[in-house]
C-alpha positions as CSV (number, residue, x, y, z in Angstrom):
1,X,-23.1,-16.8,70.3
2,X,-25.7,-19.5,69.9
3,X,-28.4,-17.0,68.8
4,X,-26.2,-15.8,66.0
5,X,-25.4,-19.3,64.8
6,X,-29.1,-20.1,64.8
7,X,-29.9,-17.1,62.7
8,X,-27.0,-17.9,60.3
9,X,-28.3,-21.4,59.8
10,X,-31.8,-20.1,59.1
11,X,-30.4,-17.6,56.7
12,X,-28.5,-20.3,54.8
13,X,-31.7,-22.3,54.4
14,X,-33.5,-19.2,53.1
15,X,-30.7,-18.6,50.6
16,X,-30.7,-22.1,49.3
17,X,-34.5,-22.2,48.8
18,X,-34.4,-18.7,47.3
19,X,-31.8,-19.8,44.7
20,X,-33.9,-22.8,43.9
21,X,-37.0,-20.6,43.3
22,X,-35.0,-18.3,41.1
23,X,-33.8,-21.2,39.0
24,X,-37.3,-22.6,38.6
25,X,-38.5,-19.2,37.4
26,X,-35.7,-18.9,34.9
27,X,-36.5,-22.4,33.5
28,X,-40.2,-21.6,33.2
29,X,-41.4,-24.4,35.5
30,X,-45.1,-25.0,36.1
31,X,-47.1,-22.6,38.3
32,X,-47.7,-25.4,40.9
33,X,-44.0,-25.9,41.4
34,X,-43.3,-22.1,41.7
35,X,-46.1,-21.7,44.2
36,X,-44.8,-24.6,46.4
37,X,-41.3,-23.2,46.3
38,X,-42.5,-19.7,47.2
39,X,-44.3,-21.0,50.3
40,X,-41.1,-22.7,51.5
41,X,-39.2,-19.4,51.0
42,X,-41.9,-17.5,53.1
43,X,-41.6,-20.1,55.9
44,X,-37.8,-19.8,56.0
45,X,-38.0,-16.0,56.0
46,X,-40.3,-16.0,59.0
47,X,-37.9,-18.3,60.8
48,X,-35.0,-15.9,60.0
49,X,-37.1,-13.0,61.5
50,X,-37.7,-15.0,64.7
51,X,-34.1,-15.9,65.1
52,X,-33.1,-12.2,64.5
53,X,-35.5,-10.9,67.2
54,X,-34.1,-13.4,69.6
55,X,-30.6,-12.2,68.8
56,X,-31.2,-8.4,69.1
57,X,-32.5,-8.9,72.6
58,X,-29.0,-9.7,73.7
59,X,-26.9,-7.1,71.8
60,X,-26.0,-3.7,73.0
61,X,-26.8,-0.3,71.4
62,X,-23.6,-0.2,69.4
63,X,-24.4,-3.4,67.6
64,X,-28.1,-2.8,67.3
65,X,-28.0,-0.6,64.2
66,X,-25.8,-3.0,62.3
67,X,-28.1,-5.9,63.1
68,X,-31.1,-4.0,62.0
69,X,-29.4,-3.1,58.7
70,X,-28.7,-6.8,58.2
71,X,-32.3,-7.8,58.6
72,X,-33.5,-4.9,56.4
73,X,-31.2,-6.1,53.6
74,X,-32.5,-9.6,54.0
75,X,-36.1,-8.4,53.9
76,X,-35.5,-6.4,50.7
77,X,-33.9,-9.3,48.8
78,X,-36.7,-11.7,49.9
79,X,-39.4,-9.2,48.8
80,X,-37.8,-8.8,45.4
81,X,-37.8,-12.6,44.9
82,X,-41.4,-12.9,46.1
83,X,-42.6,-10.1,43.8
84,X,-40.9,-11.8,40.8
85,X,-42.4,-15.2,41.7
86,X,-45.9,-13.7,42.0
87,X,-45.5,-11.8,38.7
88,X,-44.5,-15.1,37.0
89,X,-47.6,-16.9,38.5
90,X,-49.9,-14.1,37.4
91,X,-48.5,-13.9,33.9
92,X,-48.7,-17.7,33.5
93,X,-52.4,-17.7,34.6
94,X,-53.2,-14.9,32.2
95,X,-51.5,-16.8,29.3
96,X,-53.5,-20.0,30.2
97,X,-56.8,-18.1,30.1
98,X,-55.9,-16.7,26.7
99,X,-55.1,-20.1,25.4
100,X,-58.3,-21.6,26.7
101,X,-60.3,-18.7,25.1
102,X,-58.6,-19.3,21.7
103,X,-59.4,-23.0,21.8
104,X,-63.1,-22.5,22.2
105,X,-64.4,-19.3,20.6
106,X,-68.1,-18.7,21.2
107,X,-70.2,-16.1,19.4
108,X,-71.2,-13.3,21.6
109,X,-74.2,-11.0,20.7
110,X,-75.2,-8.0,22.7
111,X,-78.9,-7.7,23.3
112,X,-79.7,-4.0,22.8
113,X,-83.1,-2.6,23.3
114,X,-84.6,-1.5,20.0
115,X,-85.0,2.3,19.8
116,X,-88.6,3.3,20.3
117,X,-89.8,5.0,17.2
118,X,-92.4,7.8,17.3
119,X,-95.9,6.5,17.2
120,X,-98.6,8.4,15.4
121,X,-102.1,7.8,16.7
122,X,-103.9,10.1,14.4
123,X,-103.7,13.3,16.5
124,X,-102.8,16.0,14.0
125,X,-101.1,18.0,16.7
126,X,-98.4,15.3,16.9
127,X,-98.0,14.7,13.2
128,X,-95.1,17.1,12.6
129,X,-93.6,17.1,16.1
130,X,-92.3,13.5,15.8
131,X,-90.4,14.1,12.6
132,X,-87.3,16.0,13.7
133,X,-84.6,16.4,16.4
134,X,-87.1,17.9,18.9
135,X,-88.3,14.3,19.6
136,X,-84.8,13.3,20.9
137,X,-84.7,16.4,23.1
138,X,-88.1,15.7,24.6
139,X,-87.1,12.1,25.3
140,X,-84.1,13.4,27.3
141,X,-86.2,15.7,29.5
142,X,-88.6,15.0,32.4
143,X,-90.6,16.9,34.9
144,X,-90.8,20.7,34.7
145,X,-88.3,21.2,31.8
146,X,-90.4,18.9,29.7
147,X,-93.6,20.8,30.5
148,X,-91.9,24.1,29.6
149,X,-91.2,23.1,26.0
150,X,-94.4,21.4,25.2
151,X,-95.8,24.6,23.6
152,X,-92.7,25.2,21.5
153,X,-93.9,22.8,18.7
154,X,-91.2,21.5,16.4
155,X,-88.7,24.5,16.6
156,X,-85.6,22.7,18.0
157,X,-83.5,25.9,18.2
158,X,-86.3,27.8,20.0
159,X,-86.6,25.0,22.5
160,X,-82.9,25.2,23.4
161,X,-83.0,29.0,23.6
162,X,-86.0,28.8,26.0
163,X,-84.2,26.2,28.2
164,X,-81.0,28.3,28.1
165,X,-82.8,31.4,29.3
166,X,-84.1,29.5,32.4
167,X,-81.4,27.1,33.3
168,X,-78.3,28.1,31.3
169,X,-77.5,31.5,32.8
170,X,-74.1,31.2,34.5
171,X,-75.2,33.7,37.1
172,X,-77.9,31.3,38.3
173,X,-75.3,28.6,38.6
174,X,-73.0,30.8,40.7
175,X,-76.0,31.8,42.9
176,X,-76.9,28.1,43.4
177,X,-73.3,27.2,44.3
178,X,-73.1,30.0,46.8
179,X,-76.3,28.7,48.4
180,X,-74.9,25.2,48.6
181,X,-71.9,26.4,50.6
182,X,-74.0,28.7,52.7
183,X,-76.4,25.9,53.7
184,X,-73.4,23.6,54.7
185,X,-73.5,23.2,58.5
186,X,-70.5,24.7,60.2
187,X,-67.9,22.2,61.4
188,X,-67.3,21.3,65.0
189,X,-63.9,20.3,66.4
190,X,-62.9,16.8,65.6
191,X,-65.4,16.3,62.6
192,X,-62.7,15.0,60.2
193,X,-65.3,13.2,58.0
194,X,-67.4,16.4,57.4
195,X,-64.1,18.3,56.8
196,X,-63.5,16.0,53.9
197,X,-67.1,16.7,52.7
198,X,-66.5,20.4,52.8
199,X,-63.3,20.3,50.7
200,X,-65.2,18.0,48.2
201,X,-68.0,20.6,48.0
202,X,-65.6,23.5,47.5
203,X,-63.6,21.6,44.7
204,X,-66.8,20.5,43.0
205,X,-68.3,24.0,43.0
206,X,-65.1,25.6,41.7
207,X,-64.8,23.1,38.9
208,X,-68.4,23.7,37.9
209,X,-67.9,27.5,37.7
210,X,-64.7,27.1,35.8
211,X,-66.5,24.9,33.3
212,X,-69.1,27.6,32.6
213,X,-66.3,30.3,32.3
214,X,-67.0,32.1,35.6
215,X,-64.3,31.0,38.1
216,X,-64.0,34.5,39.5
217,X,-67.6,34.3,40.9
218,X,-66.0,32.0,43.6
219,X,-62.4,33.3,43.6
220,X,-63.1,36.4,45.8
221,X,-62.9,37.5,49.4
222,X,-66.6,36.9,50.0
223,X,-66.5,33.2,49.2
224,X,-63.2,32.9,51.0
225,X,-64.7,34.3,54.2
226,X,-67.7,32.0,53.7
227,X,-65.5,28.9,53.5
228,X,-63.5,30.0,56.6
229,X,-66.8,30.4,58.5
230,X,-67.7,26.8,57.8
231,X,-64.4,25.5,59.3
232,X,-64.1,24.8,63.0
233,X,-62.2,27.1,65.4
234,X,-59.2,24.8,65.5
235,X,-59.1,24.5,61.7
236,X,-59.1,28.3,61.4
237,X,-56.2,28.5,63.8
238,X,-54.2,25.9,61.8
239,X,-55.0,27.7,58.6
240,X,-53.9,31.1,60.0
241,X,-50.7,29.6,61.3
242,X,-50.0,28.1,57.9
243,X,-50.5,31.5,56.2
244,X,-48.2,33.1,58.8
245,X,-45.5,30.5,58.5
246,X,-45.4,30.3,54.7
247,X,-45.9,34.1,54.3
248,X,-48.8,33.5,51.9
249,X,-51.9,35.5,51.1
250,X,-55.4,34.2,52.0
251,X,-56.7,33.3,48.5
252,X,-59.1,30.6,47.3
253,X,-56.3,28.7,45.6
254,X,-54.2,28.6,48.7
255,X,-57.1,27.5,51.0
256,X,-58.0,24.8,48.6
257,X,-54.5,23.5,48.5
258,X,-54.2,23.6,52.3
259,X,-57.6,21.9,52.8
260,X,-56.5,19.1,50.4
261,X,-53.3,18.6,52.3
262,X,-55.2,18.5,55.6
263,X,-57.7,16.0,54.2
264,X,-54.9,13.7,53.1
265,X,-53.1,14.0,56.5
266,X,-56.3,13.2,58.4
267,X,-57.1,10.2,56.2
268,X,-53.6,8.8,56.8
269,X,-53.9,9.5,60.5
270,X,-57.2,7.7,60.8
271,X,-56.2,4.7,58.6
272,X,-55.9,1.3,60.2
273,X,-52.4,0.1,61.2
274,X,-50.6,-2.2,58.8
275,X,-50.0,-5.9,59.7
276,X,-46.7,-7.0,61.2
277,X,-45.5,-8.7,58.0
278,X,-45.3,-5.4,56.2
279,X,-43.1,-4.1,59.0
280,X,-44.6,-0.6,58.8
281,X,-45.2,0.2,62.5
282,X,-46.7,3.6,63.5
283,X,-45.0,5.9,66.0
284,X,-46.8,5.9,69.3
285,X,-46.8,8.1,72.4
286,X,-46.5,6.5,75.9
287,X,-48.5,7.6,78.9
288,X,-46.9,7.6,82.3
289,X,-43.8,5.5,81.6
290,X,-42.9,4.9,77.9
291,X,-43.9,5.4,74.4
292,X,-44.0,2.6,71.9
293,X,-44.2,1.7,68.2
294,X,-46.4,-1.4,67.9
295,X,-49.6,-2.9,66.6
296,X,-52.3,-2.7,69.3
297,X,-53.4,-6.0,70.8
298,X,-57.0,-7.2,70.8
299,X,-57.7,-6.0,74.4
300,X,-57.0,-2.4,75.3
301,X,-58.1,-0.1,78.1
302,X,-58.8,3.6,78.2
303,X,-56.0,6.0,79.2
304,X,-56.8,7.7,82.5
305,X,-55.2,10.6,84.3
306,X,-54.8,11.3,88.0
307,X,-58.2,13.0,88.5
308,X,-60.1,9.9,87.2
309,X,-61.3,11.5,84.0
310,X,-61.0,9.4,80.8
311,X,-59.3,10.3,77.5
312,X,-60.1,8.9,74.1
313,X,-56.7,7.2,73.4
314,X,-56.3,3.4,74.2
315,X,-53.7,2.3,76.7
316,X,-52.0,-1.1,77.0
317,X,-49.3,-2.6,79.2
318,X,-46.0,-4.0,78.0
319,X,-42.6,-4.8,79.5
320,X,-39.6,-2.5,78.8
321,X,-36.3,-4.4,78.6
322,X,-33.2,-2.6,79.9
323,X,-29.5,-3.3,80.2
324,X,-28.0,-6.0,82.6
325,X,-31.3,-7.9,82.6
326,X,-33.3,-5.1,84.0
327,X,-37.0,-4.8,83.0
328,X,-40.2,-3.2,84.2
329,X,-43.8,-2.9,83.2
330,X,-45.0,0.3,81.4
331,X,-48.3,1.8,80.4
332,X,-48.4,2.4,76.6
333,X,-50.5,5.1,75.1
334,X,-51.3,4.5,71.5
335,X,-51.6,7.6,69.4
336,X,-52.1,7.1,65.6
337,X,-51.3,10.7,64.8
338,X,-48.0,10.7,66.6
339,X,-44.7,11.1,64.6
340,X,-42.2,10.4,67.4
341,X,-41.9,8.1,70.5
342,X,-41.3,9.4,74.0
343,X,-39.9,7.9,77.2
344,X,-39.4,9.5,80.7
345,X,-35.8,10.1,81.7
346,X,-36.5,8.5,85.1
347,X,-37.6,5.2,83.4
348,X,-34.5,5.2,81.1
349,X,-32.3,5.8,84.1
350,X,-33.8,3.0,86.1
351,X,-33.3,0.6,83.1
352,X,-29.7,1.9,82.6
353,X,-30.4,2.6,78.9
354,X,-27.6,4.2,76.9
355,X,-28.6,6.9,74.5
356,X,-27.1,9.5,72.1
357,X,-27.1,13.2,72.9
358,X,-29.8,15.2,71.0
359,X,-31.4,18.7,71.1
360,X,-35.2,18.7,70.7
361,X,-37.6,21.6,70.2
362,X,-41.0,20.9,71.8
363,X,-44.1,22.9,70.5
364,X,-46.7,23.0,73.2
365,X,-50.4,23.8,72.9
366,X,-50.8,27.5,71.8
367,X,-47.6,27.5,69.7
368,X,-45.2,27.9,72.6
369,X,-41.8,26.3,71.8
370,X,-39.2,25.0,74.3
371,X,-35.8,23.6,73.4
372,X,-34.3,20.9,75.7
373,X,-31.1,18.9,75.6
374,X,-31.9,15.2,76.0
375,X,-30.9,11.7,74.7
376,X,-32.1,9.4,72.0
377,X,-32.7,5.9,73.3
378,X,-33.0,2.5,71.7
379,X,-35.9,0.8,73.6
380,X,-37.0,-2.8,73.4
381,X,-40.6,-3.7,74.4
382,X,-41.9,-7.1,75.2
383,X,-45.6,-7.9,74.4
384,X,-47.4,-9.5,77.4
385,X,-49.7,-11.4,75.1
386,X,-47.6,-12.8,72.3
387,X,-44.1,-12.4,73.9
388,X,-42.9,-10.7,70.7
389,X,-40.2,-8.0,71.0
390,X,-40.5,-4.6,69.3
391,X,-37.6,-2.2,69.0
392,X,-38.2,1.6,68.8
393,X,-36.2,4.8,69.0
394,X,-37.6,7.1,71.8
395,X,-36.8,10.6,72.9
396,X,-36.2,11.1,76.6
397,X,-38.1,13.9,78.3
398,X,-38.6,14.8,82.0
399,X,-42.4,14.2,81.9
400,X,-45.0,13.3,79.3
401,X,-48.1,14.6,81.1
402,X,-48.9,16.8,84.0
403,X,-52.0,17.2,86.1
404,X,-54.5,19.9,85.1
405,X,-54.6,22.9,87.4
406,X,-57.7,23.1,89.5
407,X,-60.3,25.8,88.7
408,X,-62.6,27.5,91.1
409,X,-66.0,26.6,89.7
410,X,-67.9,28.9,92.1
411,X,-66.4,32.0,90.6
412,X,-67.1,30.8,87.1
413,X,-70.7,30.1,87.9
414,X,-71.2,33.6,89.3
415,X,-69.8,35.3,86.2
416,X,-71.9,33.2,83.9
417,X,-75.0,33.4,86.1
418,X,-75.4,29.6,86.1
419,X,-75.8,27.1,88.9
420,X,-72.8,25.1,90.0
421,X,-74.6,21.8,89.1
422,X,-74.9,22.8,85.4
423,X,-71.2,23.6,85.2
């Protein structure tokens, strides 16, 4: 095949330049030469990737896995060489900076503000108060605490006892922390950023109480219920399902661990997609026709359903490549939180895609599970903007979305005592 020969020739050029770069590193060549050789290796690697993508468009499913394993092995070897070259460049630059510093040593003097000594203006009331540690304590206070110890005089120990009696009682700290959590506004569905603020507040409060030796003031059912009240209804459902699934008790330790895990998951789900060079492509759901795994282009629309209402997930168009030269356009729904890709069975049948048998369990809204026997397809998608080809693995299902059943608004308005317009 011409495509396979073209890829082989590109790989040969990459191997030669890679060996050349390796030899230059071993012989401690200058940084400029290493940088130039590294740029040539990166250019050759991009050429190999282009030739590989052109080749896999023409192979069948049986050969696809082998070809993908080949390019993955090539990628790993190239990355190892690039990392070694960049480490060499960084190390050489650091050594150069050290040598330049040793050649010309300059004296360095820190300019520190001189400590302000107590000043005696002749007031006999201040004569003794500026001669001991109480001066340092007063210099560290401001506002109301400073006003409170003005009448203490020079008794350093008495000043601390007085401050401890007002601010140092752990019960006051526990009460203040309880008020902080109580004042926190309850979360609404979809407020992931404020969910992170809540877990930070809970962790910070618990660590403060543990520091003063009273962790049990927060590790109790009252505080646990208070934290649950601040979560949204959806979060409470997920928390309850987690307890039921793991057979765990509802304790402060368990809810803090669960909230930390949820926070990490939501941060990953909302993180931006990586670039194509890293080859880390998120799993995406498709709307109507297919589901893809690809970086979103610059122009996207908004996914819409049959009744004309809009959803919040972006939708793009791409071309699905099938067997025997068959192809068709598809609407692609991008979902950053998805873990699998889906394609309708009717689309796979029209494109004559060949798949492997698989049993899949689908969990619907409300926790209802349904097990279906389907197929796992290798799907190739062609970008309409850059003409680049992306390869994914998609699960075939009968349908991805259904129309929402109609609701009689009139009966609802009668029960709620509201006008139809308000509903």
